[in-house]
C-alpha positions in Angstrom: -39.3 33.4 34.8 -38.2 35.9 32.7 -35.9 37.3 35.3 -34.3 34.2 35.9 -34.4 32.3 32.4 -30.4 33.2 32.2 -29.8 31.0 34.8 -32.1 28.6 34.1 -30.9 28.1 30.2 -27.3 28.0 32.3 -29.1 24.7 34.4 -30.4 23.1 31.3 -26.9 23.7 29.1 -25.8 21.7 32.3 -28.1 19.0 33.0 -28.0 18.3 28.7 -24.0 18.2 29.2 -24.0 15.5 31.9 -26.3 13.7 29.7 -24.4 14.0 26.6 -21.0 12.6 29.5 -23.3 10.0 30.4 -24.3 8.8 26.9 -20.0 9.1 25.8 -19.5 6.9 29.1 -22.3 4.4 28.2 -21.2 1.0 26.1 -23.7 1.9 23.2 -21.7 4.5 21.3 -24.0 4.3 18.5 -26.5 7.3 18.0 -25.3 9.3 20.4 -27.0 12.5 18.1 -30.0 10.4 17.8 -30.0 10.3 21.8 -28.9 13.7 22.6 -31.8 15.0 20.3 -34.2 13.0 22.2 -33.4 14.0 25.4 -33.2 18.0 24.1 -36.5 17.7 23.3 -37.6 15.8 26.8 -36.1 18.4 28.9 -37.5 21.1 26.7 -41.3 20.0 27.4 -40.1 19.4 30.8 -39.5 23.1 31.7 -42.0 24.7 29.5 -44.9 22.2 30.6 -44.9 21.1 27.1 -46.7 17.8 25.6 -44.8 17.2 22.9 -41.6 18.3 21.1 -39.9 18.5 17.8 -36.2 19.0 17.0 -35.1 19.4 13.8 -31.5 19.8 12.6 -30.2 21.2 9.2 -27.1 21.5 7.3 -25.5 24.3 6.0 -27.9 23.7 2.2 -30.7 23.9 5.0 -31.8 20.7 4.4 -32.8 18.8 7.6 -29.5 16.2 8.3 -31.2 14.6 11.5 -35.1 15.1 13.6 -36.9 14.0 16.4 -41.0 13.8 15.3 -43.8 13.9 17.4 -45.3 12.2 14.1 -43.7 9.1 13.0 -44.7 8.1 9.6 -44.2 4.4 7.7 -42.3 4.8 5.4 -39.5 7.3 4.3 -41.0 8.9 1.4 -44.4 10.0 3.7 -41.4 11.0 6.1 -39.9 13.4 3.6 -43.2 14.8 2.6 -44.0 15.7 5.7 -41.1 17.4 6.9 -41.2 19.3 3.8 -44.4 20.6 4.9 -43.6 21.6 8.5 -40.4 23.5 7.1 -42.2 25.7 4.4 -45.7 26.5 4.7 -46.1 25.6 9.1 -45.2 27.8 11.4 -41.8 26.4 11.6 -41.5 27.6 8.1 -42.0 30.9 9.4 -39.1 30.9 11.5 -37.0 29.4 9.0 -37.7 32.4 7.5 -37.9 35.2 10.0 -35.0 33.4 12.7 -36.9 34.3 15.7 -39.3 32.7 18.4 -42.8 32.2 16.4 -45.7 31.6 19.1 -49.1 30.6 18.7 -51.4 31.1 21.7 -54.1 29.3 20.0 -54.1 27.4 16.6 -57.8 28.3 15.6 -56.8 32.0 15.5 -53.4 32.1 14.1 -52.6 31.6 10.3 -49.4 30.6 10.8 -50.8 27.3 12.0 -51.0 24.4 9.7 -53.0 21.6 10.1 -51.8 18.1 8.5 -54.4 15.7 7.2 -54.6 12.6 9.6 -53.0 14.6 12.3 -52.7 11.8 15.3 -53.0 14.7 18.1 -54.3 17.9 18.9 -52.6 21.0 18.8 -54.3 24.3 20.3 -51.0 26.0 21.2 -47.4 25.7 19.6 -43.8 27.6 20.3 -41.0 27.0 17.9 -37.7 28.0 18.5 -34.7 28.7 15.8 -31.7 27.8 17.7 -28.8 29.6 16.0 -25.0 28.8 14.7 -23.6 31.9 14.4 -25.5 33.5 11.7 -26.5 30.0 10.3 -29.6 28.2 11.2 -28.4 24.9 12.7 -31.8 23.7 14.2 -35.5 24.1 15.2 -37.0 23.3 18.1 -41.2 22.8 18.3 -43.4 22.3 21.6 -47.1 22.1 21.7 -50.3 21.6 23.4 -53.8 20.3 23.2 -54.7 23.6 25.2 -54.5 26.6 24.1 -52.5 29.5 26.0 -50.2 27.4 27.8 -47.2 28.5 25.9 -46.4 32.5 27.1 -44.1 35.5 26.4 -42.0 34.3 29.3 -41.5 30.8 27.4 -40.7 32.5 24.2 -37.9 34.6 26.7 -37.0 31.2 28.7 -36.6 29.4 24.9 -34.5 32.5 23.3 -31.6 32.3 26.4 -31.7 28.6 25.8 -31.1 27.9 22.4 -27.2 29.2 21.9 -27.0 26.2 24.8 -28.6 23.9 22.9 -26.4 24.6 19.8 -23.4 23.9 21.8 -24.6 20.4 23.1 -25.7 19.7 20.0 -23.1 20.9 17.9 -20.8 18.3 20.2 -23.2 15.8 19.6 -23.2 15.9 16.1 -19.4 16.2 16.1 -18.9 13.6 18.2 -21.6 11.1 16.3 -19.2 12.4 12.9 -16.0 11.2 14.6 -17.8 8.1 15.9 -18.7 6.8 12.7 -15.2 8.1 10.6 -13.6 6.0 13.6 -15.7 2.7 12.8 -15.5 3.7 9.3 -11.3 3.3 9.7 -11.7 0.2 12.0 -13.5 -1.8 9.1 -11.3 -0.3 6.4 -8.3 -1.6 8.5 -10.0 -4.8 9.1 -10.5 -5.0 4.9 -6.8 -4.0 4.2 -5.5 -6.5 7.0 -7.4 -8.9 5.1 -6.5 -7.9 2.1 -3.2 -7.5 3.2 -2.7 -11.2 4.4 -4.4 -12.3 1.3 -1.5 -10.5 -0.7 1.1 -12.1 1.8 -0.1 -15.6 1.0 0.2 -14.8 -2.7 3.0 -13.0 -2.5 4.9 -16.5 -0.2 3.0 -18.5 -3.2 5.5 -16.7 -5.8 8.6 -16.7 -3.1 7.9 -20.1 -3.4 7.6 -20.5 -7.3 10.6 -18.6 -7.6 12.7 -20.5 -5.1 12.1 -23.0 -7.7 13.6 -20.8 -10.6 16.6 -20.7 -8.5 19.0 -23.9 -8.7 17.7 -26.8 -6.0 21.3 -28.2 -5.7 24.7 -26.9 -6.5 26.2 -29.2 -8.5 29.6 -31.0 -7.2 32.5 -31.4 -9.6 36.2 -32.7 -8.6 38.6 -29.7 -8.6 36.3 -27.4 -8.3 34.2 -25.7 -5.4 30.9 -23.7 -6.1 29.3 -21.5 -3.5 26.0 -18.7 -4.2 23.7 -16.6 -1.9 20.5 -14.7 -2.7 18.9 -11.5 -0.7 16.2 -10.7 -1.8 15.0 -7.0 -1.1 11.0 -8.3 -0.7 9.4 -11.3 -1.0 10.2 -11.5 -4.5 13.1 -10.6 -6.9 14.2 -10.1 -10.1 17.6 -10.8 -9.6 18.9 -14.6 -10.2 21.9 -17.1 -11.0 22.2 -20.3 -12.2 24.8 -23.3 -12.4 24.5 -26.0 -13.8 25.9 -28.9 -16.4 25.6 -28.5 -20.1 27.8 -31.8 -20.8 30.3 -33.9 -18.8 32.6 -31.6 -19.2 31.2 -28.0 -18.9 29.2 -26.0 -17.0 26.5 -23.1 -17.3 27.0 -20.3 -15.3 24.1 -17.2 -15.3 23.8 -14.5 -13.5 21.2 -11.6 -13.9 19.0 -8.9 -13.1 16.0 -8.2 -14.2 15.4 -4.4 -14.5 12.9 -3.0 -11.4 12.0 -5.2 -8.0 9.5 -6.8 -6.4 6.5 -9.5 -8.9 6.9 -7.5 -12.3 10.6 -8.5 -11.8 10.6 -11.7 -10.6 8.2 -12.5 -12.9 10.0 -11.3 -15.8 13.6 -13.1 -14.5 11.4 -16.2 -14.8 10.7 -15.6 -18.6 14.4 -14.7 -19.2 15.7 -18.2 -17.3 12.8 -20.3 -19.1 13.8 -18.7 -22.3 17.6 -19.3 -22.3 17.2 -23.4 -20.6 14.5 -23.9 -23.6 17.4 -22.9 -26.4 20.0 -24.9 -24.4 18.0 -27.6 -24.3 15.6 -27.6 -27.7 16.4 -28.7 -31.3 19.6 -26.7 -32.8 17.4 -26.1 -36.1 16.1 -23.4 -33.8 19.3 -21.5 -34.5 18.8 -20.9 -38.3 16.1 -19.2 -37.6 17.8 -16.7 -34.8 19.1 -13.7 -35.1 22.7 -14.2 -35.0 23.9 -10.5 -35.5 27.6 -11.8 -33.6 31.3 -11.2 -34.7 33.0 -14.8 -34.1 36.2 -16.4 -35.6 34.8 -19.7 -37.5 36.8 -21.6 -35.0 34.7 -21.0 -32.1 33.6 -24.1 -30.7 30.0 -25.3 -30.7 28.9 -24.6 -27.0 30.0 -21.2 -27.0 28.0 -20.8 -30.3 25.0 -22.0 -28.3 25.5 -18.9 -25.8 25.1 -16.6 -28.8 22.8 -18.2 -30.0 20.5 -18.0 -26.6 21.1 -14.4 -25.5 20.1 -13.4 -29.3 17.1 -15.5 -29.2 16.2 -14.3 -26.1 17.3 -10.4 -26.6 15.0 -11.0 -29.9 11.8 -12.6 -28.0 12.1 -9.4 -25.1 12.2 -7.3 -27.8 9.6 -8.2 -29.9 7.1 -8.9 -27.5 8.0 -6.9 -24.5 9.9 -3.9 -25.9 6.9 -1.2 -25.0 7.1 -2.4 -21.7 10.8 -1.3 -21.5 12.1 -4.8 -19.7 15.7 -5.4 -19.8 17.8 -7.3 -17.9 21.9 -7.2 -17.1 23.0 -10.9 -17.6 26.2 -12.7 -17.7 26.3 -16.1 -19.4 29.2 -18.4 -19.3 30.2 -22.0 -20.5 33.2 -23.2 -18.0 35.1 -26.3 -19.4 35.8 -27.9 -16.2 38.5 -29.9 -17.2 41.3 -26.9 -18.0 39.5 -24.2 -16.8 38.6 -22.1 -19.6 36.1 -19.9 -19.1 33.5 -18.2 -22.7 31.3 -16.0 -21.7 29.2 -12.8 -22.8 28.1 -10.0 -20.7 25.4 -8.5 -21.4 26.1 -4.7 -19.5 26.1 -6.9 -16.1 28.2 -5.5 -13.4 31.6 -7.0 -14.7 32.9 -10.1 -12.7 36.0 -10.6 -11.1 38.9 -13.7 -11.1 40.5 -13.0 -7.6 43.7 -15.3 -7.3 44.7 -16.5 -4.2 47.3 -13.5 -3.5 44.4 -11.2 -3.7 45.2 -9.6 -7.4 42.0 -9.4 -9.3 40.9 -9.2 -13.2 37.6 -8.3 -14.1 35.4 -9.3 -17.4 33.9 -6.6 -18.2 30.8 -5.8 -20.6 30.7 -7.2 -24.1 27.6 -6.1 -25.2 24.6 -3.9 -23.7 22.1 -5.5 -21.6 19.2 -7.8 -22.8 16.5 -6.0 -24.3 18.0 -2.5 -25.1 18.2 -3.1 -28.8 16.7 -5.7 -31.1 20.1 -4.8 -33.0 22.4 -5.3 -30.5 26.0 -6.8 -30.4 26.8 -8.8 -28.3 30.9 -10.4 -28.5 32.0 -13.5 -27.0 35.3 -13.8 -24.8 37.5 -16.1 -23.4 39.5 -16.5 -20.1 41.1 -18.7 -18.3 40.8 -19.9 -14.1 43.4 -21.2 -13.1 44.1 -23.7 -9.9 43.6 -21.1 -7.0 41.3 -19.0 -8.4 38.1 -17.8 -7.9 35.5 -16.0 -10.3 32.7 -13.9 -8.2 30.2 -12.4 -9.7 27.0 -10.4 -8.0 23.9 -8.0 -8.8 23.8 -4.6 -8.2 22.7 -4.8 -5.0 26.4 -5.1 -3.6 27.5 -2.5 -5.2 24.5 0.0 -4.4 23.7 -1.0 -0.6 23.9 2.0 1.3 22.8 3.0 4.3 20.9 6.4 5.7 24.0 8.4 5.0 23.6 7.2 1.0 27.5 6.8 1.1 27.5 3.0 -1.8 29.4 0.3 -1.3 30.5 0.2 -4.3 33.7 -1.6 -5.6 35.4 -0.2 -3.0 33.8 -2.3 -0.3 34.3 -5.5 -2.5 38.2 -5.3 -2.9 38.4 -4.2 0.7 36.8 -7.2 1.2 38.9 -9.4 -1.0 41.5 -7.8 1.1 40.7 -8.7 4.3 39.1 -12.5 3.0 41.8 -14.2 1.2 41.1 -15.8 -1.9 39.1 -18.5 -1.3 35.7 -18.4 -2.1 34.0 -19.5 0.6 36.0 -17.1 2.7 35.8 -14.2 -0.1 31.7 -14.0 -0.6 31.2 -14.0 2.8 33.7 -11.9 3.6 31.8 -9.8 0.8 28.4 -10.3 2.5 29.7 -9.7 5.9 30.4 -6.7 4.8 27.9 -5.8 3.1 25.3 -5.9 5.8 27.8 -4.2 8.6 27.5 -1.1 6.2 24.3 -0.9 5.8 23.9 -0.5 9.6 21.0 -2.1 10.3 18.8 -0.3 7.6 17.1 -2.7 5.1 18.2 -3.7 1.8 16.9 -1.7 -1.3 17.8 -3.5 -4.3 17.7 -7.7 -4.1 21.4 -9.4 -3.7 22.7 -12.3 -6.1 26.4 -13.7 -5.5 28.2 -16.7 -6.8 31.6 -17.7 -5.9 33.8 -20.7 -8.3 37.0 -21.6 -7.6 39.0 -24.1 -9.4 41.0 -25.6 -6.3 45.0 -26.1 -6.0 46.1 -29.5 -7.3 47.2 -30.6 -3.6 43.5 -29.9 -2.7 42.6 -31.8 -5.7 43.6 -34.8 -4.8 41.4 -34.1 -1.1 38.3 -34.4 -3.3 
């Protein structure tokens, strides 16, 4: 047996590997390590003539991580105490200390053997083999028999030669179990993420629906005017918004704004901004006397432009007082259009300059008249006026238009808008669509990185007024 021990060891490794591959191919992938431990014990019992065996695997700290035991215990506590006794005081403890095969020909005459209380089997001979991985103790294989002198030096040589091969198979089984458990944890995590994602998506869809309710559900139809608008959120919810609403029979309120940030928080503040403006415009004007009004304006201005100044003062004061620490602000254009004569009174709070475009493609900018809303409690927003003549169109947009860029990093910019104006003519429908088409062409299939809101208000020429 000594002469053939290496060949026998190789044969054992081959059988263990075949068992391992068979387990891998089986439908039950759970407990690969435990099954391999049992197969290893069974094979060791077979080749040595033992009656029973135990196999312990140790981690880097020397603590038992997995095992197959001859004696089963009713509780985890009893099991832990039993393992501790075996590895501390018995023959296995001697092997742990000396890192060599421990052979007991007769347990009655070898002090290394430890008789355990209430042991359900009789042991007269035993052999314990260390399974090493490099210089580290990877496991301990214990074999027993009820008769003395059942294990010899040849048995020790065989197990010594076999230990390295056993270590290779057990290490692979342990690695497989670890990877398999990690895979199942990943699958479980994936399921949880998918459930969370589906829930989040449903909530975002609700938010998207709610946000849509803040946008006008219809565009006013006013004789002598043609009004268009579009909205493209970069995400499911957005901080950009527009509003076009009648104030009275001859005046139209116009808002286009961009709340800093994107996504859910921007959408929430968008709702606050819009609601506060409407609440002020629709509320009791006695509130105006309690609202900060740091504006320089001529006394002859009519009441409606004063309302615009008061609304933005109220909004700026509220945001500064209640959300100043959060750094929330918005660029906002608020105009009041007299639809009878085309006069446009407006405040531009740090927003992209709106453009009034004539039919011959000339344009003029409506530049900022004050800072963004929420920047400073002492901000001054000056009121200015312009007029839309027949055939002219007011174009307003958020910076999702000018900042649009493909992977090459080139912005669409105002140059892109001017090129679209030159190409699209001066009517609102064609002009707005021309700009939008050019933006998406510029993106070259890339996703929007910022929200887009856009309005176009055309004062129709007199000949077209008659048609309407």
